[in-house]
C-alpha positions in Angstrom: 121.6 79.7 -0.3 123.1 77.1 1.5 124.4 77.9 5.1 127.4 76.7 6.5 126.8 75.5 10.0 129.6 73.8 12.0 128.5 71.7 14.9 130.6 72.2 18.2 132.9 69.4 19.1 132.4 66.7 21.6 134.5 68.5 24.4 133.0 71.8 23.8 129.3 70.3 24.4 130.2 68.7 27.2 131.3 72.0 28.9 128.5 73.9 27.7 126.0 71.5 29.3 128.2 71.4 32.3 127.8 74.9 32.4 124.2 74.9 31.9 123.6 72.5 34.7 125.9 74.7 37.0 123.7 78.0 36.3 120.2 75.9 36.6 121.4 74.5 39.8 122.4 78.0 41.1 119.3 79.4 40.3 117.1 77.1 42.0 119.0 76.6 45.1 119.0 80.1 45.6 115.5 80.1 47.5 116.8 77.2 49.8 119.7 79.3 50.8 120.3 80.5 54.5 119.2 84.1 54.9 118.1 84.2 58.3 119.1 83.8 61.9 116.5 82.1 64.1 117.5 82.6 67.8 115.0 80.1 69.6 113.8 81.2 73.1 112.4 77.5 74.2 113.8 75.9 77.3 115.5 73.1 75.0 117.1 75.0 73.0 118.6 78.2 74.2 121.6 77.8 76.7 121.7 81.8 76.9 118.7 83.4 77.2 119.5 86.6 78.6 122.6 87.1 76.3 119.9 86.4 73.5 118.2 89.7 74.1 121.7 91.6 74.1 122.5 90.1 70.7 119.1 91.2 69.5 119.9 94.9 70.7 122.8 94.8 69.0 121.0 93.9 65.9 118.8 96.7 66.3 121.7 99.1 66.9 123.3 98.3 63.7 119.8 99.8 62.2 118.4 96.6 61.2 115.0 95.3 61.9 114.0 92.0 64.0 111.0 90.1 64.0 110.0 88.7 67.3 108.0 85.7 67.2 105.5 86.0 70.0 104.9 82.6 71.6 106.4 80.9 69.1 109.5 78.6 70.7 109.5 80.7 73.9 109.4 83.9 72.0 112.1 83.5 69.4 114.0 85.9 67.3 114.1 86.0 63.4 117.2 88.3 62.2 118.7 88.9 58.8 121.7 86.7 58.6 124.9 87.8 58.1 128.4 86.1 59.1 129.1 89.0 61.5 125.9 88.3 63.3 126.7 84.5 63.4 130.1 85.2 64.8 128.7 87.6 67.7 126.3 84.7 68.9 129.0 82.3 69.1 131.4 84.8 70.9 128.5 85.3 73.3 127.6 81.7 73.6 124.1 82.2 72.3 122.7 79.4 70.2 121.0 79.8 66.8 119.7 78.4 63.9 120.5 79.2 60.1 117.5 78.9 58.2 116.3 79.5 54.8 114.0 82.1 53.3 111.4 79.3 52.5 111.4 78.1 56.4 110.9 81.7 57.6 108.2 82.1 55.2 107.0 78.7 56.6 107.4 79.9 60.2 105.5 83.3 60.0 102.8 81.4 57.8 102.3 79.3 60.8 102.3 82.3 63.1 99.7 84.0 61.1 97.3 81.2 61.1 94.2 82.4 63.2 94.6 79.0 64.9 97.8 80.1 66.5 98.2 82.0 69.6 101.2 83.4 68.1 102.3 87.1 66.6 105.4 88.5 64.9 106.0 91.7 66.2 108.6 94.2 64.2 111.4 95.5 66.5 112.6 98.8 64.7 115.0 100.5 66.9 117.2 99.9 69.8 115.8 101.9 72.7 118.0 104.5 74.6 117.7 103.3 78.1 118.2 105.2 81.1 119.2 103.9 84.8 118.0 106.1 87.8 120.5 105.3 90.5 123.0 107.5 92.4 126.5 107.6 92.2 128.8 105.1 93.6 126.1 102.4 93.6 127.4 98.8 92.3 125.9 97.4 89.4 124.7 94.3 91.6 123.0 96.4 94.0 120.4 96.4 91.1 118.9 93.5 89.4 118.2 95.7 86.1 121.8 96.9 85.7 123.3 93.7 86.6 121.2 91.9 84.0 122.0 95.1 81.4 125.6 94.5 81.9 125.5 90.6 81.4 123.4 90.8 78.6 125.9 93.6 77.2 123.0 96.2 76.4 124.3 99.9 77.1 122.7 102.2 79.3 123.2 105.9 80.9 123.0 106.3 84.8 121.0 109.3 85.7 119.8 110.8 88.9 117.9 113.5 90.2 119.7 116.3 88.8 119.5 115.1 85.4 115.9 114.1 86.1 114.7 117.6 87.0 117.0 119.5 84.2 114.7 117.5 81.9 116.9 115.1 80.7 114.4 112.2 80.5 113.4 113.2 76.8 116.9 111.9 76.0 115.4 108.2 76.5 112.8 105.7 75.5 113.3 103.8 78.6 113.9 104.4 82.5 114.4 102.1 85.2 113.7 103.2 88.8 116.2 102.1 91.3 115.0 100.7 94.4 114.7 104.1 95.4 112.5 105.8 98.0 110.6 108.6 96.5 108.9 109.5 100.1 112.0 110.7 101.8 111.9 108.4 104.3 115.6 107.1 103.5 114.3 103.4 102.5 112.8 103.2 106.2 116.5 101.5 107.0 116.0 103.6 110.3 115.0 100.9 112.4 117.6 98.7 112.0 120.5 100.7 110.5 120.3 104.2 111.8 123.7 104.1 113.4 125.3 102.6 110.6 128.0 104.4 108.4 126.1 103.7 105.1 123.1 104.9 106.3 124.4 108.2 108.1 126.4 108.9 104.7 123.3 108.2 102.7 121.1 110.7 104.6 123.5 113.4 104.7 124.6 113.1 100.9 120.5 113.1 100.1 119.8 116.4 102.3 123.5 117.9 100.6 121.9 117.3 97.4 118.4 118.4 97.9 119.8 121.8 99.3 122.4 122.1 96.3 119.2 121.6 93.9 117.1 124.2 96.0 114.8 122.2 98.4 114.3 122.7 102.1 113.5 118.8 102.5 114.6 115.6 100.7 110.9 114.4 100.7 110.0 117.7 98.6 112.8 117.2 96.2 112.5 113.3 95.7 108.6 114.4 95.2 109.6 116.9 92.2 111.7 114.3 91.0 108.7 111.6 90.8 106.7 114.7 89.1 108.9 114.6 86.4 109.0 111.0 86.0 105.5 111.0 85.9 105.2 114.0 83.2 107.7 111.6 81.2 105.6 108.7 81.5 102.1 110.9 80.4 104.3 112.4 77.6 104.8 109.0 75.9 108.0 107.7 77.9 108.2 104.1 78.9 109.1 103.2 83.0 110.2 100.0 84.7 110.5 99.9 88.3 111.1 97.0 90.5 110.9 96.5 94.5 110.2 100.0 96.9 110.7 102.0 93.8 107.1 100.9 92.8 105.0 101.7 95.8 106.9 104.5 97.0 106.8 106.2 93.7 103.0 106.0 94.2 103.1 107.1 97.3 104.9 110.2 96.6 102.6 111.2 94.2 99.7 110.4 96.5 100.9 112.6 99.5 101.9 115.7 97.5 101.6 118.8 99.9 101.4 116.4 102.8 104.2 115.8 105.2 104.1 112.3 105.9 107.5 111.9 107.1 108.5 112.1 111.1 110.9 114.1 112.5 114.0 111.6 112.1 113.7 111.7 108.2 112.7 115.8 108.2 113.3 117.7 111.0 109.7 118.5 112.0 106.8 116.4 112.8 104.2 115.0 110.4 101.0 116.3 109.2 97.9 115.4 111.7 95.7 112.8 110.3 97.8 112.4 106.9 96.4 109.6 106.1 93.1 111.3 105.3 94.5 113.7 103.3 96.4 111.6 100.7 94.8 111.5 97.2 94.6 108.4 95.0 94.0 110.1 91.7 97.8 110.8 90.5 99.1 107.2 91.6 99.8 105.1 88.5 98.9 101.5 89.8 97.8 101.7 93.6 94.7 102.7 95.5 93.2 102.6 98.9 96.5 101.7 100.8 97.4 102.4 104.5 100.5 104.3 105.0 102.7 102.5 107.4 103.5 105.2 110.0 105.9 103.6 112.4 109.2 105.0 111.6 111.3 101.9 112.7 109.3 99.6 110.9 110.6 98.4 107.5 107.5 98.8 105.3 105.7 101.7 103.2 102.3 100.7 103.6 99.8 98.4 102.9 100.5 97.8 99.3 103.1 95.3 99.9 102.2 91.8 101.0 105.6 90.9 102.4 104.6 91.1 106.1 101.7 88.3 106.1 103.0 86.1 103.6 103.5 82.8 104.5 105.0 81.0 102.0 107.8 78.6 102.0 111.0 79.4 100.0 110.7 76.0 98.2 107.3 76.5 96.5 107.1 79.9 96.1 106.3 80.5 92.5 104.0 83.1 90.4 102.4 82.4 87.4 102.3 84.2 84.1 99.2 85.2 82.6 98.3 83.8 79.1 97.4 86.6 76.6 96.1 86.7 72.7 98.9 87.6 70.7 97.0 89.0 68.0 94.8 91.0 70.0 97.0 92.0 73.0 100.5 92.2 71.8 101.8 94.1 74.6 101.2 92.0 77.5 102.2 89.2 75.6 105.5 90.6 74.5 106.1 91.5 78.5 105.3 87.7 79.6 107.5 86.2 76.7 109.4 83.2 78.3 110.2 79.6 78.1 108.0 78.6 81.3 104.7 80.4 82.6 105.9 79.4 86.2 108.7 81.7 87.8 110.5 81.4 90.7 109.3 83.8 93.6 111.7 86.3 95.2 111.5 88.7 97.7 112.4 92.3 98.4 111.5 95.7 100.7 108.3 95.5 98.4 107.8 91.5 97.4 104.6 91.8 95.8 101.4 93.9 95.6 97.9 93.7 97.5 95.5 92.8 94.6 92.8 94.6 96.4 94.8 97.7 96.1 95.5 97.9 92.4 93.7 100.2 90.4 90.9 98.2 87.9 92.6 99.7 84.8 95.9 98.1 85.8 97.0 94.5 84.1 98.0 91.9 86.6 100.8 89.9 84.1 102.0 87.6 87.0 100.5 86.6 90.1 100.1 84.2 93.3 96.5 83.7 93.4 96.9 81.2 96.4 98.2 84.4 98.2 96.0 87.1 96.8 98.8 88.8 95.5 100.0 90.4 92.3 104.2 90.3 91.0 104.1 91.9 87.7 101.8 94.5 86.3 101.5 97.0 83.6 99.5 99.9 82.8 98.9 102.8 80.3 99.9 106.4 81.8 98.7 108.9 79.2 100.4 108.4 75.7 103.1 106.5 77.8 103.1 102.7 79.6 104.7 101.2 83.2 105.5 98.3 84.4 106.1 97.4 88.0 107.9 94.1 89.0 107.9 92.9 92.9 111.1 91.7 94.6 114.6 92.6 94.5 116.5 90.0 92.6 115.0 86.9 90.8 117.9 84.5 91.5 118.3 85.7 95.1 115.4 84.8 97.1 115.9 86.9 100.0 118.8 89.3 99.3 119.8 91.3 102.3 121.9 94.3 103.1 125.7 93.1 102.7 124.9 89.8 100.5 127.2 88.7 97.8 126.5 90.0 94.4 124.4 87.3 92.1 126.8 85.8 89.5 124.2 85.5 86.2 126.9 83.6 84.5 125.4 80.6 86.9 121.7 81.8 85.7 121.9 82.1 81.9 118.0 81.5 81.5 116.7 82.6 84.3 113.1 83.0 84.0 112.7 85.9 86.3 115.3 87.8 84.8 113.7 87.3 81.2 111.2 89.3 82.7 113.0 92.0 83.1 114.6 92.0 79.3 111.1 91.9 77.7 110.6 95.2 79.1 113.6 96.6 77.7 112.8 95.4 74.1 109.5 96.3 74.4 109.8 100.5 73.2 111.4 98.8 70.1 108.5 97.5 68.9 105.9 98.5 66.4 103.1 99.1 68.6 99.7 97.6 68.2 96.8 98.9 69.9 95.7 96.8 73.1 92.2 95.7 72.4 91.2 94.2 76.1 
């Protein structure tokens, strides 16, 4: 049987061939198409390090996972590529690179190599952030609220009433304002006892304590400190700066002991109170001596401010290096585009290394001065980080000084350390080995 078959004419063949080539080109170029956004965090490639954290948080808030590439180009971020993400990066001025699937796989393969001190940590959700701060406090009074505002990371302000009402359970991350948990009003008595703001702050604190059912501010602040301690032990993450760090531990150590002089609480302190304090419940510090002089702007021997002899131009502290694969937690908290960070002062500038508990990890230090600047520890199921100093871009911040303009410091290494702590609760945790 003869079958009739008609070949397509020449023009039809050309069209079919062109169509086939087009399909093949499309198929074979799919792996090379862009599918990820890399936000580099090294010194040379990123012009807005601080806002880059805000972009990462923004992505997590949209229920998308992010890979934090520890020790890769300053701790870069790898995000799913979308048109909306690219637009957001451009709006915020964040440097980014659009990379292919193949390039992303190559980077991850490099990171996974046992010879590289790198790790890719998955960030899973946007942490709910709370800032412990009184009403009426301006954002620039606290470095954390200032950088949260700049990075466009949302947060909720809470204070004693909310803490004592057990509202901390609503949050993954808590920052302590530059607070005095000992009831001594920041030890400002010596220089500012006649200042209107000091008088008003004292009156407000006493009124709040009374309204909450306490006869002394020191007892009310201790109750707050105990609630925060329970929050951390139960699995929360606490970050504190400046005087909130040592005054928190001092308050815990002095439970049941009156360490306040009459100008603070209306009656005399307990005799020999130094011998009665206990370091069992403190988070980070031990064996410290309390400052008994009410007119001295100092809480205890924890702080190195009174005896440090450092020139401002040469005041730096170094970040320690950790194994990204074995110790991802401190590695995350130390991500930066430099290992040398400019120092800055505060009421509590740095910590006496000899009075830090042995189980607490020192992540940033000035060895020449024997002081720690940046420390981290585990308490129960939770974590805490203490960071000495007031404002990373204002060397000696004083009462009444103008606010820091972070738009002038978009790549600040000192502020990056704060934002590392913001993202830490978002990470899928791996157990620390050392």
